[in-house]
C-alpha positions in Angstrom: -4.1 -19.4 -31.5 -1.5 -18.6 -29.6 0.5 -15.0 -29.3 3.4 -16.7 -30.6 1.7 -16.9 -34.1 0.3 -13.6 -33.4 3.6 -12.4 -33.5 4.5 -14.3 -36.7 1.7 -12.5 -38.2 -0.5 -15.4 -38.7 -3.8 -13.9 -35.9 -5.3 -11.1 -37.4 -6.6 -8.3 -35.0 -10.0 -10.1 -34.4 -8.6 -12.9 -33.7 -6.3 -11.0 -31.2 -9.0 -9.5 -29.6 -11.3 -12.8 -29.7 -7.9 -14.6 -27.7 -7.3 -12.0 -25.4 -10.8 -11.3 -24.0 -10.8 -15.4 -23.4 -7.0 -15.2 -21.5 -8.5 -12.0 -19.6 -11.5 -13.9 -18.5 -9.7 -16.8 -17.6 -7.3 -14.9 -15.5 -9.7 -13.3 -13.9 -12.1 -16.4 -12.6 -8.8 -18.4 -11.6 -8.0 -15.1 -9.5 -11.1 -14.8 -8.0 -11.0 -18.4 -6.9 -7.6 -17.9 -5.3 -7.7 -14.7 -3.9 -11.3 -14.2 -3.0 -12.8 -17.5 -2.2 -9.1 -19.4 -0.9 -10.0 -22.7 -3.5 -7.3 -22.2 -6.2 -8.8 -24.4 -9.3 -5.1 -24.5 -11.6 -1.5 -24.8 -10.3 0.8 -22.0 -10.1 2.7 -23.3 -13.3 -0.6 -23.0 -15.2 -1.6 -19.9 -13.6 2.1 -18.4 -14.9 1.8 -19.8 -17.9 -1.9 -18.1 -19.0 -0.2 -14.7 -17.8 2.9 -14.7 -19.9 0.6 -15.5 -22.9 -1.4 -12.7 -22.1 1.5 -10.3 -21.7 3.0 -11.8 -25.0 -0.4 -11.1 -27.1 -0.2 -7.3 -25.6 3.4 -6.8 -26.5 2.6 -7.9 -30.2 -0.9 -5.8 -30.1 -0.4 -2.8 -26.9 -4.1 -1.7 -28.1 -5.4 -4.6 -26.1 -3.8 -3.1 -23.0 -7.2 -1.6 -21.2 -6.9 -0.3 -17.9 -9.1 -3.7 -16.5 -6.4 -6.2 -17.8 -5.0 -8.2 -15.3 -1.5 -7.2 -16.9 -2.0 -3.4 -15.1 -1.9 -5.2 -11.7 1.8 -4.9 -12.0 2.3 -1.7 -11.7 3.1 1.4 -13.8 4.9 4.4 -13.8 6.0 5.8 -11.0 3.9 8.7 -9.3 5.1 12.1 -8.9 2.7 12.8 -6.1 -0.4 11.8 -4.5 -3.3 14.0 -6.1 -6.6 15.5 -3.9 -10.2 14.0 -5.1 -13.2 14.7 -3.6 -15.7 11.7 -2.5 -19.0 12.1 -4.1 -20.5 10.8 -0.3 -18.7 11.5 2.6 -16.9 9.0 4.8 -17.8 9.8 8.0 -16.3 8.0 10.8 -18.2 6.2 13.5 -18.6 6.7 17.4 -16.8 4.3 19.6 -17.9 2.5 22.3 -16.3 -0.3 24.8 -18.9 -0.1 27.2 -21.9 -2.8 26.8 -24.0 -0.3 28.4 -23.3 2.3 25.7 -24.7 -0.4 23.0 -27.6 -0.2 24.7 -28.3 3.6 24.7 -26.8 3.4 21.3 -30.3 1.4 20.1 -32.5 2.6 22.8 -31.3 6.5 21.1 -31.8 5.1 17.4 -35.2 3.4 18.3 -36.6 6.6 19.7 -35.4 8.4 16.3 -37.5 5.3 14.7 -40.0 5.3 17.0 -42.7 2.1 16.5 -40.5 0.6 14.0 -39.1 -2.7 14.3 -35.4 -2.7 14.0 -32.5 -5.1 12.6 -28.8 -4.9 13.5 -25.7 -6.2 11.9 -22.7 -6.9 13.4 -19.2 -7.0 11.5 -15.8 -7.2 11.7 -14.0 -4.4 12.2 -10.8 -5.1 10.1 -7.5 -2.7 11.4 -6.4 -1.6 8.0 -7.1 1.5 5.6 -10.4 3.1 4.4 -10.6 3.4 0.9 -13.4 4.5 -1.6 -13.5 2.8 -5.0 -15.5 4.7 -7.6 -16.5 2.3 -10.6 -18.3 4.1 -13.6 -20.3 1.4 -16.2 -18.4 -1.3 -14.3 -14.8 -0.1 -14.8 -12.7 0.7 -12.0 -11.9 4.7 -12.8 -10.7 6.0 -8.9 -9.8 4.9 -5.3 -9.2 7.1 -2.7 -8.2 7.2 0.8 -10.7 8.2 3.7 -8.7 12.0 4.1 -10.6 14.1 5.8 -13.7 12.4 4.9 -14.5 14.6 2.0 -11.5 14.7 0.2 -9.1 12.2 -0.3 -5.6 11.1 -1.9 -5.8 9.4 -5.6 -4.7 6.2 -5.0 -5.8 4.3 -8.3 -2.4 2.9 -9.3 -1.8 1.8 -5.9 -5.3 0.1 -5.3 -4.9 -1.4 -9.0 -1.9 -3.7 -8.0 -4.6 -5.5 -5.1 -5.6 -9.0 -6.8 -8.2 -10.0 -4.7 -9.9 -5.8 -6.2 -12.0 -6.5 -9.6 -10.8 -3.8 -12.1 -14.1 -4.3 -13.6 -17.4 -5.8 -12.6 -20.2 -7.1 -15.1 -22.8 -4.2 -16.0 -25.7 -6.6 -17.3 -27.1 -7.6 -13.9 -25.0 -9.2 -11.2 -24.9 -12.9 -10.8 -22.2 -13.9 -13.1 -20.4 -15.1 -10.0 -21.6 -16.7 -7.5 -21.3 -15.0 -4.1 -19.4 -17.2 -2.0 -21.2 -20.7 -1.0 -22.2 -21.0 2.7 -19.5 -23.5 3.4 -17.0 -20.9 2.6 -18.4 -19.4 5.7 -15.0 -19.7 8.2 -17.8 -20.4 11.1 -21.2 -20.3 9.7 -23.6 -22.4 9.3 -25.9 -23.8 6.2 -28.8 -24.4 7.6 -28.7 -21.5 10.1 -32.0 -19.9 10.0 -32.5 -16.3 9.1 -32.9 -14.6 12.3 -29.7 -16.4 13.7 -25.7 -15.3 14.2 -23.9 -16.0 11.3 -26.5 -16.4 8.2 -25.2 -16.1 5.1 -27.2 -16.8 2.3 -27.7 -15.7 -1.2 -30.0 -12.9 -1.6 -32.9 -12.3 -4.1 -30.6 -8.9 -5.3 -28.0 -11.1 -6.6 -29.3 -10.1 -10.4 -29.5 -6.2 -9.6 -28.2 -4.5 -12.7 -24.9 -2.4 -11.7 -25.7 1.4 -11.6 -23.8 3.6 -14.5 -21.6 5.0 -11.2 -21.0 3.4 -7.6 -18.8 4.5 -5.1 -18.0 0.9 -3.1 -16.1 1.2 0.4 -13.9 -1.0 2.4 -10.8 -1.6 4.1 -7.3 -2.1 2.5 -5.6 -4.8 5.0 -2.4 -7.1 5.0 -2.9 -10.3 6.3 -1.4 -11.8 9.2 0.9 -14.1 7.1 1.6 -11.8 4.6 3.0 -9.0 7.0 5.2 -12.3 8.9 6.5 -12.9 5.1 6.8 -9.2 4.1 8.9 -8.7 7.4 10.9 -11.7 6.9 12.0 -10.6 3.5 12.7 -7.4 4.6 14.6 -8.7 7.8 16.7 -10.8 4.9 17.7 -7.6 3.1 18.4 -5.9 6.3 15.7 -3.5 6.0 13.7 -1.8 8.3 11.0 -3.9 9.8 7.3 -2.7 10.0 5.6 -2.2 13.5 2.3 -4.4 13.0 0.2 -5.0 9.7 -1.9 -1.5 9.7 1.5 0.0 9.6 2.8 -1.9 6.7 -0.6 -1.5 4.6 -0.7 2.9 5.3 3.1 2.9 4.4 2.6 0.4 1.3 -0.4 2.5 0.1 1.8 5.5 0.7 4.3 4.5 -2.0 4.7 6.6 -5.2 5.7 3.5 -6.9 3.2 1.4 -8.1 5.6 -1.7 -8.8 6.9 -1.7 -4.8 2.9 -1.8 -3.8 2.1 -4.5 -6.2 5.0 -6.5 -4.5 3.8 -6.2 -1.1 0.9 -8.7 0.1 -2.0 -6.5 0.6 -5.7 -7.4 -0.2 -9.2 -5.2 0.7 -13.0 -6.3 2.1 -15.7 -4.6 1.1 -18.7 -3.5 3.0 -20.6 -0.9 1.7 -21.9 2.3 -0.9 -21.4 5.4 -1.4 -22.8 7.6 -3.9 -25.3 5.4 -6.6 -26.0 7.2 -9.7 -28.2 5.4 -12.5 -29.4 2.7 -11.1 -31.0 0.9 -8.2 -29.1 -0.1 -5.1 -29.7 -2.5 -2.3 -31.9 -2.1 0.4 -30.4 -3.8 3.7 -26.8 -4.2 4.8 -27.4 -7.9 4.0 -28.0 -7.2 0.5 -25.4 -5.1 0.1 -22.6 -7.3 1.3 -24.7 -10.2 -1.0 -24.6 -8.0 -3.8 -21.1 -7.0 -3.6 -19.8 -10.8 -3.2 -21.9 -11.4 -6.2 -20.0 -8.8 -8.4 -17.0 -10.5 -7.4 -15.6 -8.6 -4.2 -14.8 -10.2 -1.6 -16.9 -9.5 1.7 -16.9 -10.0 5.3 -15.9 -14.0 6.3 -18.6 -13.4 9.0 -21.6 -11.5 9.9 -24.4 -11.6 12.3 -28.3 -10.9 12.0 -29.8 -9.2 15.3 -33.2 -8.3 16.5 -31.9 -7.2 20.2 -29.4 -6.1 22.1 -29.3 -8.9 23.7 -28.5 -10.7 20.7 -25.9 -8.3 19.6 -23.7 -8.3 22.5 -24.1 -12.5 21.9 -22.6 -11.5 18.0 -19.7 -8.9 19.5 -18.7 -12.0 22.5 -18.5 -14.6 19.2 -16.8 -12.5 17.4 -14.3 -12.0 19.5 -13.6 -15.2 20.3 -13.3 -16.0 16.8 -11.6 -12.7 15.8 -8.2 -14.9 16.6 -8.9 -16.9 13.1 -9.8 -14.5 10.7 -6.8 -14.2 8.5 -6.6 -10.3 9.4 -6.5 -7.7 12.5 -9.3 -6.5 14.2 -9.8 -4.2 16.7 -13.8 -4.2 17.2 -17.1 -5.2 16.1 -19.4 -2.5 13.6 -22.7 -2.5 14.3 -25.0 -0.9 11.7 -29.0 -0.5 11.2 -30.0 -3.2 8.2 -32.4 -1.2 6.6 -31.1 1.5 4.4 -34.6 3.4 4.5 -34.1 3.1 8.1 -30.4 5.1 8.1 -31.7 7.8 5.8 -34.2 8.5 8.3 -32.1 7.9 11.6 -29.7 10.9 9.9 -26.0 11.9 11.1 -24.3 14.3 13.2 -21.4 16.3 11.8 -19.0 13.6 12.0 -21.3 10.3 12.7 -24.2 8.4 11.1 -26.2 8.0 14.2 -27.1 4.5 12.4 -24.0 2.7 13.1 -21.5 2.3 16.2 -18.1 0.6 16.3 -17.7 -1.5 19.5 -14.1 -1.4 20.7 -12.5 -4.7 22.4 -10.9 -4.2 25.7 -7.0 -3.7 24.8 -4.2 -6.5 25.8 -2.5 -5.7 28.6 0.6 -6.9 29.4 3.3 -6.5 32.6 7.0 -4.9 32.8 9.8 -3.0 34.4 9.9 1.3 34.3 13.1 1.5 33.7 13.5 5.1 34.0 10.8 8.3 33.4 12.2 11.3 30.6 10.6 14.6 29.3 9.7 15.4 26.0 8.8 19.3 25.0 6.2 19.5 22.3 6.0 22.6 20.0 3.4 24.4 22.4 6.0 23.9 25.5 4.0 21.1 27.1 6.4 18.6 29.0 4.9 15.1 28.5 6.9 12.5 30.5 7.8 9.2 29.0 7.9 5.5 30.6 11.2 4.2 29.4 10.3 0.3 30.0 11.8 -3.2 29.5 10.7 -3.9 26.2 7.5 -6.2 26.3 5.8 -8.0 23.3 1.8 -5.9 23.7 -0.4 -6.5 20.7 1.5 -8.1 18.0 4.6 -5.4 18.3 7.2 -4.9 20.9 6.6 -1.7 23.3 9.7 -0.1 24.8 8.1 3.5 25.8 4.5 4.8 26.8 3.2 7.8 27.6 2.4 9.0 31.6 0.3 12.3 30.1 1.5 14.9 33.0 2.8 15.3 36.0 -0.9 14.4 38.1 -0.9 11.3 36.3 2.3 10.1 37.5 0.5 10.9 41.1 -2.3 9.1 40.3 -0.2 5.8 39.8 2.0 6.8 41.7 4.8 5.5 39.4 8.0 5.2 40.8 11.5 4.4 38.3 11.9 0.2 38.9 8.3 -0.3 39.2 6.4 -3.1 37.7 3.7 -1.6 35.7 0.6 -2.9 33.5 0.5 -1.2 29.9 -2.1 -1.0 27.3 -2.0 0.2 23.8 -5.1 3.3 24.1 -7.2 2.5 21.5 -4.7 -0.3 20.5 -2.6 2.5 19.2 -0.7 4.6 21.5 1.0 2.7 24.4 0.4 4.0 28.1 1.2 3.0 31.7 -2.1 1.4 33.2 -1.6 0.6 36.7 1.5 0.3 39.1 2.4 -3.2 41.3 2.9 -1.8 44.1 3.2 -5.3 46.1 6.4 -6.1 43.5 8.1 -3.4 44.9 11.4 -3.7 46.8 11.4 -1.0 48.9 14.4 1.1 47.0 11.9 2.8 44.7 12.1 6.8 45.1 9.0 9.1 43.9 9.6 10.5 40.9 10.1 14.6 41.1 8.2 16.1 38.0 11.4 19.0 36.8 10.4 22.4 37.5 12.9 23.6 34.4 12.8 22.6 31.0 14.7 19.8 30.2 15.8 21.1 26.7 16.7 24.2 27.2 17.0 24.7 31.4 14.1 28.0 31.4 11.0 28.3 33.9 8.2 26.0 33.7 4.4 27.3 34.6 1.4 25.7 34.6 -0.2 28.7 32.7 -1.7 28.0 29.2 -1.3 30.3 26.1 -4.9 31.3 26.3 -4.2 32.3 30.2 -6.4 29.2 31.8 -4.8 26.8 34.3 -4.0 23.3 33.1 -2.5 19.7 34.5 0.6 20.3 31.9 3.8 22.1 32.7 4.7 24.3 29.7 8.4 25.8 28.7 8.0 29.4 29.0 10.8 30.1 26.4 9.6 30.3 23.0 12.4 30.0 21.7 13.4 26.7 23.3 14.9 24.2 20.8 12.4 22.0 21.4 9.4 24.1 19.7 11.5 25.4 17.5 11.2 22.0 15.8 8.1 21.1 16.5 6.6 24.0 15.1 8.5 23.8 12.0 7.4 20.3 11.8 4.0 20.7 11.8 4.4 23.3 9.5 6.0 21.2 7.3 3.0 18.5 7.7 1.1 17.0 5.5 -2.5 18.3 6.6 -0.9 21.6 7.3 1.2 23.0 4.4 2.0 19.9 3.4 5.8 20.3 2.8 7.4 16.7 1.6 10.5 16.1 3.7 10.1 18.2 6.4 10.6 15.8 8.6 12.0 15.5 11.9 15.7 14.8 11.0 16.0 17.6 8.3 14.0 20.1 10.5 16.0 18.9 13.6 19.4 19.8 11.7 18.1 22.9 10.1 17.3 24.4 13.8 20.6 23.2 14.6 22.7 24.8 12.6 20.6 27.9 13.2 19.2 28.1 9.3 15.7 28.0 10.6 13.6 29.5 13.6 10.4 29.8 12.6 8.3 28.8 9.0 9.0 32.0 7.4 12.9 31.5 7.9 12.2 28.3 5.0 11.5 30.5 2.0 15.0 31.9 2.4 16.7 29.1 2.4 19.9 28.2 -0.2 20.3 25.1 -2.1 23.9 25.3 -1.0 22.3 25.5 2.8 20.2 22.5 3.0 22.3 20.2 0.4 25.6 20.6 3.0 23.4 19.0 5.9 24.1 15.4 6.7 22.5 12.7 4.3 21.1 15.3 2.2 22.8 15.9 -0.8 21.5 18.3 -4.2 19.0 16.1 -5.5 17.2 16.1 -2.1 17.7 19.2 -1.1 16.7 20.5 -4.3 13.1 18.1 -3.8 13.1 19.8 -0.2 13.2 23.5 -1.3 10.8 22.7 -4.8 8.5 21.5 -1.9 9.0 24.6 0.0 8.1 26.7 -2.9 4.7 24.6 -3.5 3.8 25.4 -0.4 3.7 29.1 -1.1 -0.1 28.7 -3.4 -1.7 26.7 -0.2 -5.0 28.1 0.7 -5.7 30.1 3.7 -6.9 27.7 5.9 -3.7 25.5 6.2 -1.6 28.6 6.4 -3.8 29.2 9.9 -3.6 25.5 10.6 0.1 25.2 10.1 1.0 28.3 12.2 0.1 25.8 15.4 -2.2 28.2 17.2 -3.6 26.5 20.3 -7.1 25.3 20.3 -6.9 25.8 16.3 -7.3 22.6 14.6 -7.8 21.9 11.0 -12.1 22.3 11.3 -11.8 25.5 13.2 -9.3 26.8 10.6 -11.7 26.1 7.4 -14.2 27.7 9.2 -12.0 30.9 9.6 -11.1 30.1 6.3 -14.9 30.5 5.2 -15.7 33.7 7.7 -12.5 35.9 6.5 -11.5 36.9 3.1 -7.3 37.2 3.9 -5.3 36.8 6.9 -5.6 41.0 7.0 -9.1 40.5 7.5 -8.4 37.9 10.3 -5.9 39.9 12.0 -8.1 42.8 12.4 -11.1 40.8 14.0 -12.0 41.2 17.7 -12.8 38.6 20.3 -16.4 38.9 19.8 -16.1 38.5 16.0 -14.4 35.8 16.5 -16.5 33.6 19.1 -19.3 34.5 17.1 -18.1 32.1 14.1 -19.1 28.7 13.6 -16.8 25.7 15.6 -14.4 29.1 17.7 -16.5 29.8 20.8 -15.0 31.9 23.6 -12.2 29.7 24.6 -10.5 29.4 20.9 -11.3 33.0 20.4 -9.4 34.1 23.2 -6.9 31.8 22.4 -6.7 33.2 18.6 -6.8 36.5 19.7 -4.6 36.6 22.0 -2.0 34.6 19.7 -2.6 37.0 16.5 -1.9 40.0 19.1 1.8 39.1 20.3 4.3 41.0 18.7 6.6 37.9 17.7 3.5 36.6 16.0 2.9 39.9 14.2 6.4 40.2 12.7 6.0 36.3 11.8 3.2 36.8 9.6 4.3 39.7 8.0 7.7 37.7 6.5 5.4 35.3 5.7 3.3 38.0 3.4 6.9 39.2 2.2 7.9 35.7 1.4 4.9 35.2 -0.9 2.8 33.0 1.2 -0.6 33.0 0.0 -2.1 34.6 2.6 -6.1 34.8 0.5 -9.3 32.2 1.0 -10.7 29.8 -1.7 -13.2 28.6 1.1 -15.0 32.8 1.9 -17.9 33.3 0.6 -18.7 37.2 0.6 -22.6 36.1 -0.6 -23.4 34.0 2.3 -22.2 36.5 4.9 -24.3 39.4 3.5 -27.4 37.5 2.6 -31.1 38.0 3.3 -30.3 34.9 6.4 -27.5 36.2 7.7 -27.4 35.6 11.6 -30.2 33.3 11.4 -29.6 29.4 12.5 -31.9 26.5 11.1 -32.1 22.8 12.5 -33.5 20.7 10.3 -35.1 17.5 11.2 -37.4 15.0 9.4 -37.3 14.0 5.9 -38.2 16.9 3.7 -40.1 16.2 0.4 -38.7 18.2 -2.4 -34.8 18.3 -1.4 -32.6 16.6 0.6 -31.2 18.1 3.9 -27.7 18.6 2.1 -29.9 20.4 -1.0 -31.8 22.3 2.1 -28.3 23.6 3.4 -26.5 24.3 0.9 -29.5 26.8 -0.1 -29.7 28.5 3.7 -26.1 28.5 4.0 -26.2 30.2 0.3 -28.3 33.1 1.4 -25.7 33.7 4.4 -27.3 31.5 7.2 -26.3 28.3 9.4 -27.4 25.4 10.0 -26.7 23.3 13.4 -26.8 19.7 14.0 -28.5 20.2 17.9 -31.4 22.4 19.0 -30.3 25.6 21.5 -31.1 28.7 22.8 -28.5 29.8 19.6 -31.6 28.3 17.5 -34.1 30.7 15.2 -35.7 28.2 13.5 -36.4 24.1 13.2 -37.6 22.9 9.8 -39.6 20.1 10.1 -40.5 17.2 7.6 -42.2 14.0 7.7 -41.3 11.9 10.7 -39.7 14.4 12.5 -37.7 13.4 16.2 -37.0 14.7 19.0 -35.7 18.0 17.4 -38.8 19.0 17.5 -40.0 18.3 21.0 -36.5 19.8 22.2 -37.8 23.3 19.8 -41.5 23.2 21.5 -39.9 23.7 25.1 -37.3 25.9 24.0 -40.2 28.3 22.8 -38.0 28.3 18.8 -40.3 28.5 15.8 -40.9 25.9 14.1 -41.1 25.7 10.0 -43.0 23.6 7.6 -41.0 22.7 4.6 -43.4 25.0 2.5 -42.6 27.8 4.7 -38.7 27.5 4.4 -38.8 27.5 1.0 -41.1 30.7 1.0 -37.3 32.0 2.8 -35.4 31.0 0.3 -37.1 32.0 -2.4 -37.3 30.9 -6.3 -34.3 28.7 -7.0 -33.8 24.3 -7.4 -32.4 22.5 -5.2 -28.0 22.0 -5.4 -26.5 19.2 -4.3 -24.4 20.3 -1.4 
């Protein structure tokens, strides 16, 4: 029976549900074959007919349009904003290297952490995209988020649903409903490759593992090369600005508030890891994770290598470098991971990165071009940064016209002169920089560049003394009212990582400053609608949206205010530490240098910079005006119990595996009693807590004479209570 018959009343609700289930399952099979296996099983016309039948049926029976229906991929209502969402397990970043020697050192470090244990490694392509975290509950995709700061990202579920290769639901009765892509679909592998050889891709004995009640799946959203070319061709034909590269196009697409726009972008996704898993077992090795994810219908890396030594690792990295131009997406390196999950847990992690994984970055592509001129940019802290103006040249997929020269000393080291032929590359394959000069190509008319001794923006004197009183290699404009600095400070205050004021970008801020409407962040809270609406290309609606964003920023937490002020050396992590230590801006303003220096992540240099900034009368007036404007000055991160607890002032280091709780739970209990947990042993460490298979930290504690506690002794210090999740 067809949906048309349903419309005429010839189909009852039960028959409609049965037909809907058959259509959904058939469309999912065809989506998987087309978008994941790249092996379509029906014509586009036949697929479109099935899809139209599904839409007709859901129009006749709206209750059938479930969240996992293929019809939900076209995008729903536009979003008002992206909401922050916490990851159940942190999304840590990887340490990078360009050096073979550092790969060898990395392997040696892990072996030292796991003495006597045989190590197996997996090498995967490092996809150049946007990292995301997907949450599945009872097989249904319920949440998708960006990496963000590693603990909290943006909820982009509506946008991720539009990606055709991403399953909206996975089978919960045991994987294996879909087979992992067969070996012959591997672009480069051999079906008869031995299990220990690079290029292995075989069905695993975990294929039938049941899907947990809740699981986080990690991966990378990307835009394939062909899709990127097609999208830019369409934008060029429409007279729209072109995207610089596939990664920028991907990031820009995922930031769209209208999922219908995202649905029209050629986004794809590759999945390669797990976060939190609850209510079920997870595979025990990376190979099994990849095979299991593939059996559930996820797209996984086209190729990976299993290695048992440094020699095999480097061979795999070199082979990937040779074949990566043939991959459907951009790659900027290789990811090296321990295969066994149990060994990963024993190896542990630093505050920022796992100790069991590393990214090997390939040497950036280089190009030669002519240095036409050197110009100077003035930043928000007054630093003068020289910029190379270049003859346009294609480099790593984008046309480069400008590159950084860093500072005057770098220009002198290079002896860079206008008119020179120069070699440029992309640092981290992102920021173009001048690597070297080709002196033999000179005509003899090139003159050495003379760095300015006055600010090119305001003609004020420049100095090499930093705001904290230290000598630096950078020249700095000494005029705090320099228009370039004012613009930079206001743009930073409005930035997403700080006060998150939508619309407060370079163009709008530039107009506010040039017309004298804003000189510091406090001025933003006194702007009138008619003033903003009168600016170029604004209008009442845009002005109202901006002022509403300004109004919303009044309630931001204290750490964002601290970070938004742009205090030298005070980044987001330091601002959060300050927010945990001080209940209010008032308390922070009255802290001494010594008190500041004792705070985690602060230290002497940052403490001096912070104290000097807070003591400046100009800045004191700014803080007073922000408070009067109604900007929040209290901290939601403040934990008064921790500061006054029985372990206050004590620093612990945890090593090895604990029996009764995880390291995160132990950390939470120590911090709840006022103690601090550090990742490294130093003279400031009061206790080292040693669990099973304790590593090198135990040896260092012995050398420094630091007391070592057993888990039982730690529990005695913590007192009664249960372990809580950190």
